[in-house]
TIVEXLUM-329939 format. One record per residue: x, y, z of N, C-alpha, C, CB in turn; residue number from 1. Coordinates in Angstrom, 2 decimals. Glycine has a CB too. Layout:
% TIVEXLUM-329939
> X,Y,Z,X,Y,Z,X,Y,Z,X,Y,Z,NUM
...
This chain:
% TIVEXLUM-329939
> 69.67,57.82,125.29,70.34,57.59,126.34,71.24,57.55,126.96,70.30,57.19,126.50,1
> 71.29,58.27,128.39,72.61,58.61,128.86,73.53,57.54,129.18,72.51,59.39,129.97,2
> 74.70,57.76,129.49,75.57,56.85,130.41,76.02,56.89,131.58,76.48,56.66,130.03,3
> 76.09,56.07,132.04,76.25,56.04,133.53,77.51,56.37,134.11,75.97,54.80,134.01,4
> 77.80,57.51,134.86,79.66,57.34,135.22,80.30,56.93,134.78,80.23,56.85,136.03,5
> 79.99,55.65,135.79,81.12,54.11,135.26,81.21,53.84,134.04,80.70,52.60,135.72,6
> 80.18,54.05,133.16,80.15,53.24,131.69,80.84,54.73,130.91,78.12,52.58,130.98,7
> 81.24,56.17,131.05,81.70,56.95,130.67,83.19,56.77,130.79,81.14,57.86,131.10,8
> 83.69,56.24,131.95,84.70,56.43,132.48,85.48,55.53,131.75,84.66,56.35,133.79,9
> 84.81,53.75,131.25,85.46,53.11,130.68,85.33,53.25,129.46,85.41,52.17,131.01,10
> 84.33,53.90,129.02,84.84,54.25,127.60,86.12,55.55,127.54,83.38,54.78,126.72,11
> 86.20,56.17,128.06,86.85,57.41,128.13,88.63,56.58,128.38,86.03,58.59,129.64,12
> 88.56,55.52,129.13,89.53,54.86,129.45,90.38,53.72,128.58,89.08,54.46,130.42,13
> 89.05,53.74,128.05,88.95,52.54,126.67,89.83,53.63,125.12,86.47,52.06,126.17,14
> 89.28,54.61,125.30,90.00,55.23,124.41,91.04,55.92,124.44,89.48,55.76,123.97,15
> 91.77,56.37,125.35,92.94,55.91,125.95,94.52,55.10,126.00,92.49,55.57,126.40,16
> 93.29,54.30,126.37,94.12,52.77,125.60,94.63,52.44,123.98,93.03,51.51,125.74,17
> 93.50,52.82,123.37,93.15,52.95,122.04,94.41,54.10,121.32,91.44,53.53,122.00,18
> 94.13,55.39,122.19,95.27,56.56,121.24,96.82,55.82,122.26,94.80,59.15,121.70,19
> 96.98,55.15,122.93,98.60,55.23,123.48,99.13,54.28,123.34,98.93,55.48,124.79,20
> 98.27,53.11,123.18,99.00,51.49,123.06,100.04,51.89,122.00,97.82,49.98,122.40,21
> 99.73,52.11,120.75,100.68,52.04,119.48,101.51,52.88,119.76,100.14,52.31,118.12,22
> 101.89,53.93,120.71,103.25,54.89,120.30,104.46,54.20,121.10,103.08,56.73,120.84,23
> 104.29,53.01,121.16,105.63,52.10,121.86,105.93,52.93,123.10,107.21,51.97,120.78,24
> 107.15,53.08,123.53,107.94,53.40,124.44,106.75,54.47,125.54,109.40,54.13,123.65,25
> 106.49,55.22,124.86,105.58,56.44,125.15,104.11,55.67,125.63,105.39,57.54,123.60,26
> 103.77,54.87,124.98,102.51,54.65,125.38,102.01,53.99,126.11,102.01,54.46,124.80,27
> 103.33,53.20,126.88,103.92,52.75,127.97,103.71,53.51,129.35,105.22,52.70,127.64,28
> 104.87,54.74,129.04,105.07,55.38,130.18,102.92,56.61,129.97,107.23,56.48,130.00,29
> 102.50,56.75,129.23,101.34,57.14,129.49,100.45,56.48,129.85,100.99,57.60,128.80,30
> 100.24,55.27,129.64,98.94,54.44,130.43,99.46,53.85,131.98,98.41,52.87,129.34,31
> 100.93,53.59,131.71,101.28,53.34,133.46,101.01,54.49,134.28,102.91,53.00,133.82,32
> 101.43,55.62,133.83,100.86,57.03,134.57,99.79,57.04,134.67,101.04,58.24,134.06,33
> 98.79,56.84,133.86,96.80,57.37,133.34,96.93,56.33,134.60,95.52,56.80,131.19,34
> 97.28,55.02,134.32,96.48,53.24,135.27,96.63,53.69,136.51,97.47,51.34,135.19,35
> 98.09,54.97,137.02,98.71,54.63,138.61,97.84,55.72,139.14,100.65,54.84,139.01,36
> 97.63,56.49,138.75,96.86,57.71,138.85,95.31,58.05,139.34,96.94,58.09,137.67,37
> 94.15,58.15,138.75,92.76,58.00,138.94,91.79,57.57,138.58,92.42,58.54,138.98,38
> 92.10,57.46,137.51,91.53,56.40,135.86,92.58,54.82,135.67,92.04,57.73,133.83,39
> 91.88,54.16,136.00,91.69,53.26,135.96,92.22,52.29,133.82,90.21,53.52,136.71,40
> 92.38,51.84,133.27,92.30,51.45,132.03,91.95,50.03,132.01,93.46,51.75,131.34,41
> 91.04,49.78,130.87,90.47,48.54,130.90,91.70,47.41,130.74,89.36,48.47,129.74,42
> 93.09,47.34,130.94,93.49,45.83,131.66,94.61,46.37,132.01,93.65,44.30,130.77,43
> 94.91,45.72,132.90,96.00,45.63,133.66,96.94,46.27,133.02,96.37,44.41,133.97,44
> 98.02,47.01,134.07,99.30,47.49,133.41,100.66,45.90,133.02,100.01,48.84,134.81,45
> 100.10,44.73,133.76,101.09,43.85,133.67,100.91,43.32,132.04,100.94,42.70,134.90,46
> 99.49,43.23,132.19,98.74,43.15,130.64,99.22,43.41,129.55,97.76,43.87,130.45,47
> 99.70,44.77,129.48,99.92,45.61,128.57,101.31,45.39,128.56,99.41,46.94,128.77,48
> 102.31,45.58,129.82,103.73,45.39,129.79,103.67,43.75,128.38,104.45,45.01,131.91,49
> 103.13,42.64,129.14,103.47,41.64,128.70,103.26,41.56,126.85,102.71,40.69,129.58,50
> 102.27,41.93,126.23,101.58,42.25,124.98,102.55,43.25,124.02,100.13,42.99,125.38,51
> 103.63,44.08,124.89,104.58,44.83,124.51,106.36,44.39,124.38,104.30,45.82,125.40,52
> 106.12,43.59,125.28,106.88,42.41,124.90,107.04,41.07,124.35,107.15,42.25,125.47,53
> 105.78,40.95,124.28,105.80,39.28,123.10,106.02,40.52,121.98,103.75,37.80,122.82,54
> 105.81,41.41,121.53,105.93,41.73,120.34,107.61,41.85,120.02,105.06,42.99,120.15,55
> 108.50,42.33,121.11,109.44,42.74,121.30,110.51,42.66,122.71,109.05,43.67,120.93,56
> 110.92,41.24,122.46,111.82,40.90,123.46,112.90,41.88,123.74,112.38,39.70,123.15,57
> 113.74,42.44,123.26,115.02,43.19,123.30,114.97,44.43,124.26,115.39,43.67,121.85,58
> 113.67,44.66,124.21,113.75,46.32,125.11,112.46,45.72,126.13,113.20,48.31,123.85,59
> 112.53,44.55,127.01,112.08,44.04,128.26,112.23,45.08,129.07,112.76,42.88,128.76,60
> 113.30,45.16,129.46,113.91,46.08,130.43,113.38,47.35,130.22,115.38,46.14,130.35,61
> 114.04,48.17,129.60,113.01,49.20,129.20,111.55,49.63,129.14,113.15,49.25,128.40,62
> 110.73,48.90,128.48,109.41,48.50,129.05,109.25,48.20,130.59,109.01,47.30,128.34,63
> 109.84,47.90,131.10,109.81,47.13,132.99,110.44,49.07,133.41,111.78,44.96,133.58,64
> 111.29,49.22,133.53,111.61,50.60,133.90,110.72,51.67,133.64,112.71,50.95,133.33,65
> 110.44,52.07,131.99,109.45,53.17,131.64,108.13,53.09,132.43,109.10,53.10,130.12,66
> 107.56,51.86,132.58,106.53,51.57,133.57,106.52,51.68,135.21,106.31,50.36,133.32,67
> 107.71,51.01,135.61,107.71,51.04,136.65,108.08,53.02,137.16,108.71,49.77,136.98,68
> 108.75,53.68,136.22,108.83,55.51,137.29,107.59,56.18,136.72,110.57,56.94,136.85,69
> 107.06,55.57,135.82,105.58,56.07,135.14,104.84,55.80,136.85,104.75,54.73,133.39,70
> 104.70,54.61,136.83,103.46,54.10,137.98,103.79,54.84,139.44,103.50,52.13,138.29,71
> 105.37,55.58,139.22,105.78,55.80,140.99,105.15,57.05,141.25,107.61,55.95,141.47,72
> 105.40,57.99,139.76,104.49,59.01,138.96,103.35,58.88,139.59,104.28,58.80,137.42,73
> 102.85,58.50,138.89,101.30,58.54,139.26,100.72,58.31,140.27,100.65,57.89,138.70,74
> 101.62,57.53,140.89,101.00,57.00,142.65,100.72,58.35,143.30,102.37,56.03,143.86,75
> 101.26,59.35,143.13,101.99,60.49,144.09,100.31,61.37,144.10,103.80,61.60,143.15,76
> 99.05,61.10,143.61,97.68,61.64,142.60,96.73,61.12,144.38,97.16,60.25,140.33,77
> 96.49,59.40,144.31,95.75,59.07,145.82,97.07,59.75,147.18,95.48,56.76,145.97,78
> 98.25,59.60,147.06,99.32,59.82,147.80,98.94,61.01,148.58,100.56,59.96,147.01,79
> 98.52,61.88,147.39,98.45,63.69,147.83,97.13,63.48,148.21,98.67,65.16,146.48,80
> 95.74,62.67,147.75,95.05,62.81,147.80,94.53,62.74,149.68,94.79,62.19,146.74,81
> 95.47,61.31,150.46,94.82,60.72,151.27,95.93,62.16,152.09,94.81,58.78,151.45,82
> 97.14,62.81,152.29,98.07,64.02,152.60,96.60,64.68,152.64,99.48,64.65,151.37,83
> 96.54,65.33,151.74,95.75,66.38,152.16,94.61,66.13,153.15,95.25,66.93,151.04,84
> 93.82,65.61,152.64,92.50,65.21,153.34,91.89,63.77,153.84,91.61,65.63,152.49,85
> 92.83,62.48,153.94,92.27,61.68,154.40,92.05,61.00,155.78,92.54,61.20,153.79,86
> 92.71,62.06,156.95,92.50,61.56,157.84,91.37,61.60,158.49,93.20,61.77,158.33,87
> 90.78,62.93,157.99,89.36,63.38,158.57,88.47,62.72,157.85,89.01,64.89,158.50,88
> 88.62,61.81,156.68,87.69,60.66,155.56,87.95,59.61,157.01,88.69,59.95,153.39,89
> 89.22,58.99,157.34,89.11,57.65,158.03,88.38,58.09,159.36,90.66,56.87,158.30,90
> 88.96,59.44,160.08,88.39,59.57,161.29,86.60,58.89,161.17,88.55,61.32,161.68,91
> 85.72,59.81,160.48,84.44,59.77,159.80,83.88,57.95,160.16,84.73,60.24,157.88,92
> 85.20,56.97,159.59,84.56,55.71,159.42,85.49,55.27,161.41,85.18,54.58,157.41,93
> 86.33,55.29,161.44,86.47,54.74,162.80,87.19,55.32,163.33,86.78,53.59,163.01,94
> 87.02,55.27,164.75,87.53,56.27,166.39,88.75,56.10,166.42,86.98,55.78,168.06,95
> 89.20,56.72,167.27,90.55,57.34,166.50,91.63,56.76,167.63,90.58,59.38,166.31,96
> 91.66,55.61,168.76,92.12,54.75,169.14,92.66,53.42,167.68,91.06,54.47,170.22,97
> 91.59,53.43,167.08,91.79,52.49,166.38,92.51,52.88,164.88,90.54,51.87,166.35,98
> 92.44,54.34,164.54,93.34,54.69,164.01,94.58,54.90,164.27,93.07,55.31,163.71,99
> 94.89,55.35,165.37,96.06,55.31,165.65,96.98,54.06,166.11,96.03,56.13,166.40,100
> 96.63,52.55,166.07,96.80,50.92,165.77,96.71,51.46,164.97,96.09,49.61,166.08,101
> 96.28,51.59,163.81,96.96,51.47,162.10,97.36,51.92,162.16,96.68,51.58,160.90,102
> 98.28,53.44,162.18,99.05,54.09,161.88,100.32,53.84,162.28,98.70,54.98,162.08,103
> 100.28,53.34,163.89,101.36,53.00,164.76,102.16,51.59,163.94,100.66,52.63,166.43,104
> 100.86,50.68,163.68,101.53,49.17,162.26,101.83,49.36,161.10,100.58,48.00,161.74,105
> 101.49,50.65,160.81,101.76,50.67,158.85,103.02,51.40,158.74,100.39,51.70,157.70,106
> 103.48,52.60,159.79,104.98,53.59,160.67,106.14,52.45,160.56,104.70,54.08,162.89,107
> 105.73,50.95,161.62,106.71,49.95,161.84,107.74,49.71,160.23,105.74,48.48,162.37,108
> 106.26,49.37,159.71,106.95,48.95,158.35,106.12,49.29,157.49,107.32,47.51,158.11,109
> 106.39,50.72,157.19,105.69,51.72,155.82,106.73,50.83,154.66,106.13,54.07,155.92,110
> 107.84,50.49,154.76,107.75,50.70,153.02,107.57,48.94,152.52,109.64,51.62,152.18,111
> 107.67,48.03,153.82,107.25,47.08,153.03,105.54,46.77,152.82,107.96,45.97,153.57,112
> 105.01,47.81,153.04,103.63,47.89,153.38,102.97,48.60,152.08,103.41,48.74,154.82,113
> 104.23,49.17,151.24,103.59,49.53,150.30,104.14,49.09,148.92,103.45,50.78,150.46,114
> 105.72,48.39,149.42,106.11,47.67,148.18,105.41,46.29,147.67,107.50,47.39,148.37,115
> 104.83,45.76,148.84,104.47,44.08,148.61,103.49,44.47,147.76,103.90,42.96,149.98,116
> 102.29,45.44,148.20,101.33,45.65,147.25,101.40,46.13,146.02,100.63,46.23,147.66,117
> 102.50,46.61,145.83,102.69,46.72,144.22,103.21,46.12,143.57,103.13,47.52,143.75,118
> 104.03,44.74,143.92,104.38,44.35,143.15,103.38,43.14,143.19,105.67,44.35,143.17,119
> 102.22,42.94,143.41,100.94,42.04,143.14,100.28,42.44,141.94,99.89,42.11,144.27,120
> 99.64,41.93,141.83,98.63,42.06,140.28,97.42,42.56,140.61,98.23,40.57,139.42,121
> 96.77,42.64,140.01,95.21,43.24,140.20,94.66,41.56,140.69,94.26,44.09,138.31,122
> 93.21,41.65,141.13,92.83,43.24,141.72,93.07,43.52,143.27,91.13,43.57,141.49,123
> 94.75,43.77,143.40,95.24,44.22,144.85,94.48,46.06,144.78,97.50,44.10,144.98,124
> 93.96,46.29,146.14,93.82,46.79,145.95,94.99,48.29,146.40,92.81,46.36,146.08,125
> 95.69,48.32,145.51,97.06,49.39,145.65,96.64,50.74,146.18,97.84,49.72,144.11,126
> 96.01,51.82,145.31,95.29,52.70,145.55,94.96,53.22,146.53,94.63,52.55,145.21,127
> 94.61,51.83,147.89,93.92,52.07,149.20,95.48,52.14,149.54,92.68,50.85,150.01,128
> 96.11,51.16,149.74,97.84,51.77,149.97,98.39,52.60,150.25,98.54,51.89,149.30,129
> 98.44,53.55,148.93,98.61,54.72,148.36,97.90,55.93,149.21,98.12,54.58,146.97,130
> 96.78,56.02,149.41,95.78,56.67,149.73,96.14,56.68,151.56,94.34,55.90,149.07,131
> 96.44,56.05,151.68,97.21,55.46,153.46,98.05,55.83,153.88,97.73,54.26,153.78,132
> 98.82,55.91,152.48,100.32,56.12,152.73,100.26,57.54,152.87,101.40,55.61,151.57,133
> 99.52,58.38,152.42,99.27,59.90,152.70,98.90,60.16,153.68,98.50,60.54,152.05,134
> 97.29,59.60,154.28,96.72,59.86,155.50,98.37,59.94,156.58,95.39,58.43,155.90,135
> 98.84,58.27,156.25,99.78,58.17,157.63,101.63,58.90,157.19,99.89,56.00,158.14,136
> 101.32,59.92,156.50,102.18,60.96,155.95,103.54,60.13,156.31,101.98,62.61,156.69,137
> 104.09,59.34,155.34,104.71,58.99,154.60,105.62,59.52,153.91,104.20,58.65,154.18,138
> 106.67,60.07,154.19,107.73,60.45,153.34,107.35,60.53,151.91,108.80,59.55,153.49,139
> 108.30,61.64,151.22,107.80,60.83,149.73,108.76,60.17,148.61,107.05,61.89,148.84,140
> 110.04,60.32,149.17,111.27,59.75,148.78,110.57,58.33,149.00,112.75,60.19,149.69,141
> 110.77,57.95,149.89,110.43,56.04,150.74,109.22,55.46,149.68,109.42,56.07,153.03,142
> 108.11,56.17,149.79,107.42,56.10,149.33,107.45,55.58,147.30,107.08,57.15,149.95,143
> 107.94,56.78,146.77,108.03,56.57,145.37,108.87,55.03,145.24,108.86,57.97,144.62,144
> 110.79,54.68,146.03,110.96,54.02,145.88,110.41,53.00,146.45,111.67,54.21,145.80,145
> 109.35,52.38,147.06,108.60,51.52,147.56,108.16,51.29,146.15,107.65,51.90,148.72,146
> 107.33,52.28,145.88,106.70,51.68,144.67,106.81,50.94,143.32,106.35,52.31,144.41,147
> 108.23,51.94,143.45,108.95,51.76,141.71,109.75,50.61,142.11,110.13,53.26,140.91,148
> 110.29,50.13,143.40,110.90,48.67,143.66,109.67,47.17,143.30,111.37,48.72,145.57,149
> 108.21,47.80,143.98,107.14,46.63,143.79,107.31,46.67,142.06,105.25,47.05,144.53,150
> 106.55,47.81,141.79,106.54,47.50,139.97,106.98,47.13,139.47,106.60,47.98,139.12,151
> 108.64,47.66,139.99,109.28,46.71,138.66,109.80,45.25,138.77,110.57,47.41,138.10,152
> 109.75,45.19,140.08,109.79,43.13,140.27,108.57,42.57,139.68,109.72,42.38,142.18,153
> 107.62,43.45,139.67,106.38,42.66,138.92,106.42,42.81,137.48,104.92,43.20,139.36,154
> 107.15,43.70,136.76,107.15,43.97,135.18,107.76,43.37,134.90,107.43,45.01,134.53,155
> 109.30,43.09,135.71,110.36,42.32,135.41,109.66,40.74,134.86,111.39,42.28,136.82,156
> 109.07,40.65,136.29,108.80,38.89,136.44,107.94,38.99,135.11,107.74,38.12,138.14,157
> 106.67,39.53,134.60,105.77,39.21,133.79,106.45,39.20,132.39,104.64,40.09,133.95,158
> 107.69,40.75,132.10,108.86,40.58,130.98,109.13,39.21,131.03,110.28,41.43,131.23,159
> 110.15,38.67,131.59,111.07,37.33,130.96,110.19,36.12,131.50,112.91,37.19,131.65,160
> 108.74,35.78,132.19,108.45,34.85,131.96,107.32,34.54,130.53,108.15,34.58,133.17,161
> 107.24,36.37,129.84,106.82,35.93,128.59,107.53,35.67,127.54,106.10,36.59,128.20,162
> 108.98,35.93,127.73,110.53,35.38,126.97,110.48,34.03,127.01,112.04,35.82,127.75,163
> 110.03,34.01,128.16,110.33,32.06,128.60,109.11,31.24,127.78,110.01,31.58,130.83,164
> 107.80,31.18,128.44,106.98,30.94,128.08,105.81,31.32,127.28,106.96,30.73,128.66,165
> 105.94,32.44,127.04,104.85,32.96,125.60,103.94,33.59,126.38,103.95,31.66,124.48,166
> 103.41,35.01,125.79,101.84,35.52,126.47,100.48,34.41,126.86,101.14,36.59,125.22,167
> 100.63,33.42,125.61,99.51,32.72,126.60,99.66,32.11,127.26,98.71,32.14,126.35,168
> 100.92,31.35,128.15,100.67,30.87,129.11,100.45,31.73,129.97,101.37,30.13,129.36,169
> 101.03,32.61,129.83,101.34,34.24,131.26,99.82,34.38,131.56,102.17,36.42,130.44,170
> 99.45,34.99,130.30,98.20,34.91,130.60,96.54,34.34,131.24,98.31,35.01,130.08,171
> 97.00,33.13,131.30,97.01,32.08,131.89,96.67,31.91,133.60,98.19,31.69,131.51,172
> 97.88,31.95,133.21,98.81,31.83,134.71,97.96,33.49,135.50,101.29,32.05,134.28,173
> 98.09,34.15,135.27,97.42,35.54,135.68,96.17,34.78,135.84,97.40,36.98,134.51,174
> 95.00,34.91,135.03,93.80,34.30,135.72,93.63,33.33,136.72,93.18,33.85,134.96,175
> 94.74,32.68,136.48,94.48,31.33,138.37,94.72,32.10,139.33,95.81,29.75,138.85,176
> 96.31,33.36,139.38,96.59,34.46,140.50,95.24,34.81,140.87,97.48,35.83,140.00,177
> 94.52,35.72,139.81,93.26,36.13,140.30,91.87,35.66,140.84,93.04,36.62,139.62,178
> 92.01,34.03,140.59,90.97,33.45,141.31,91.74,32.96,142.57,90.19,32.31,140.48,179
> 93.25,33.16,142.56,93.59,32.58,144.28,94.36,33.59,144.92,94.60,31.05,144.44,180
> 93.98,35.19,144.75,94.45,35.96,145.39,94.82,35.83,146.68,93.90,36.68,145.26,181
> 94.54,35.20,147.67,94.48,35.69,149.27,95.44,35.05,149.17,93.36,35.42,150.48,182
> 95.91,33.38,148.31,96.87,32.33,148.34,97.93,33.04,148.28,96.81,31.30,147.34,183
> 98.10,33.61,146.92,99.51,34.31,146.24,100.03,35.36,147.11,99.24,35.06,144.74,184
> 99.12,37.02,147.98,99.65,37.14,148.76,100.43,36.34,149.45,99.10,37.48,149.14,185
> 100.05,35.64,150.35,99.76,34.55,151.30,101.73,34.42,151.37,98.49,32.89,150.53,186
> 101.89,33.44,150.20,103.13,32.88,149.27,103.89,34.52,149.48,102.60,32.24,147.20,187
> 103.46,35.56,148.57,104.32,36.54,149.02,104.83,36.60,149.69,104.18,37.27,149.18,188
> 104.29,37.16,151.16,104.85,37.73,151.73,105.36,36.79,152.66,104.26,38.69,152.04,189
> 105.30,35.27,152.83,105.57,34.33,153.72,107.27,34.32,152.56,104.17,32.73,153.93,190
> 107.42,34.59,151.33,108.67,34.90,151.20,109.89,36.11,150.93,108.67,34.32,150.61,191
> 109.16,36.53,151.07,109.84,37.80,151.10,110.13,38.06,152.82,108.81,39.06,150.30,192
> 109.49,37.61,153.12,109.83,37.75,155.14,110.76,36.92,155.01,108.56,37.15,156.59,193
> 111.40,35.67,154.34,112.12,35.03,154.91,113.46,35.32,154.32,111.67,33.81,154.92,194
> 113.46,35.49,153.02,114.40,36.88,152.17,114.79,37.77,153.02,113.59,37.84,151.05,195
> 114.04,38.45,153.94,115.01,39.60,154.70,115.48,39.42,155.64,114.60,40.68,155.04,196
> 115.08,37.90,156.41,115.69,37.28,157.16,116.84,36.64,157.27,115.17,36.82,157.35,197
> 116.96,36.41,155.98,117.69,35.62,155.48,118.92,37.10,155.35,116.94,34.69,154.08,198
> 118.89,37.71,154.93,119.60,39.09,154.54,120.09,39.90,156.12,118.28,40.19,153.53,199
> 119.12,39.56,156.89,119.85,39.94,158.10,120.70,39.35,158.66,119.26,40.11,158.92,200
> 120.28,38.42,158.68,121.65,37.18,158.91,122.66,37.63,158.18,121.41,35.51,158.35,201
> 122.34,37.44,157.25,124.45,37.87,156.37,125.00,39.13,157.03,124.53,38.54,154.10,202
> 124.00,40.23,157.33,124.30,40.98,157.90,125.13,40.48,159.28,123.27,41.63,157.93,203
> 124.59,40.20,159.86,124.91,39.68,161.48,126.13,39.02,161.54,123.83,38.59,162.11,204
> 126.23,37.72,160.33,127.55,37.27,160.58,128.61,37.70,160.04,127.64,36.21,160.40,205
> 128.37,38.72,159.16,130.19,39.32,158.89,130.27,40.40,159.50,130.81,39.74,157.28,206
> 129.50,40.77,160.95,130.18,41.50,161.39,130.55,40.94,162.58,129.73,42.59,161.38,207
> 132.39,40.30,162.62,132.91,39.87,163.48,132.08,38.20,164.51,133.08,41.24,164.13,208
> 131.39,37.33,163.10,130.63,36.71,163.44,130.11,36.53,164.22,130.71,36.22,163.31,209
> 128.75,37.49,164.64,127.95,37.59,165.81,126.68,37.03,164.87,127.86,39.26,166.66,210
> 125.96,36.12,165.45,124.73,35.69,164.87,123.96,36.18,165.70,124.48,34.31,164.62,211
> 122.41,36.36,165.13,121.06,36.91,165.04,121.06,35.74,166.48,119.89,36.71,163.29,212
> 120.46,36.76,167.89,119.90,36.30,168.78,119.04,34.94,168.80,119.35,37.21,169.07,213
> 118.03,34.50,167.56,117.54,33.41,168.03,118.57,32.66,167.46,116.14,33.08,167.74,214
> 119.73,32.41,167.25,120.34,31.26,166.83,121.56,31.15,167.72,120.65,31.29,165.34,215
> 121.38,31.84,168.50,122.64,31.71,169.67,121.96,30.14,170.64,122.71,33.66,171.00,216
> 123.28,29.75,170.75,122.91,28.53,171.46,123.02,28.36,172.60,123.39,27.62,171.14,217
> 121.87,27.48,173.41,121.45,28.19,174.83,122.44,27.65,175.79,119.85,27.83,175.39,218
């Protein structure tokens, strides 16, 4: 009996997980690289990081850094696929006017538009955002930096929570997050926007006491 393509892909990715996971830091790098390219591994990378950190707490920072770097490098695959022919792909499905509106909205906040999805756990469709970044011709270096910052944040949070509370509780929390992903995304966006506003306000306050326009007295 022949296996369906999806079943074959799952079997192949499971074999990769079995081979690479025992390799320590090299396994982390290989799994993150493969998972962020085009072949998803059977478990999410934050779950992989939790497993490694649970065994060796002292290397949590190294695991997180290596996984974030490898994820950023692997994300270049959907990024360059989008750059190569993604515009034609989108224009077959939406009209030119809508395409240009989406592009303008993306370009106005492209770094956050990539970093925020990279911070969030699956099933966030990160590869679609990476594909869109290529379609809208985001510069490669800012794209890599956005992916790296988002993934490093995600992996560090998972690592620290694993150290503080243990892997069992963290896996339970991940399950809850998956069930309420829309709420998690909304809270994350609100918190990030508040942080950006706070940082911008501090910058204005340090420049000769100038306040943000919204804070000026009428």
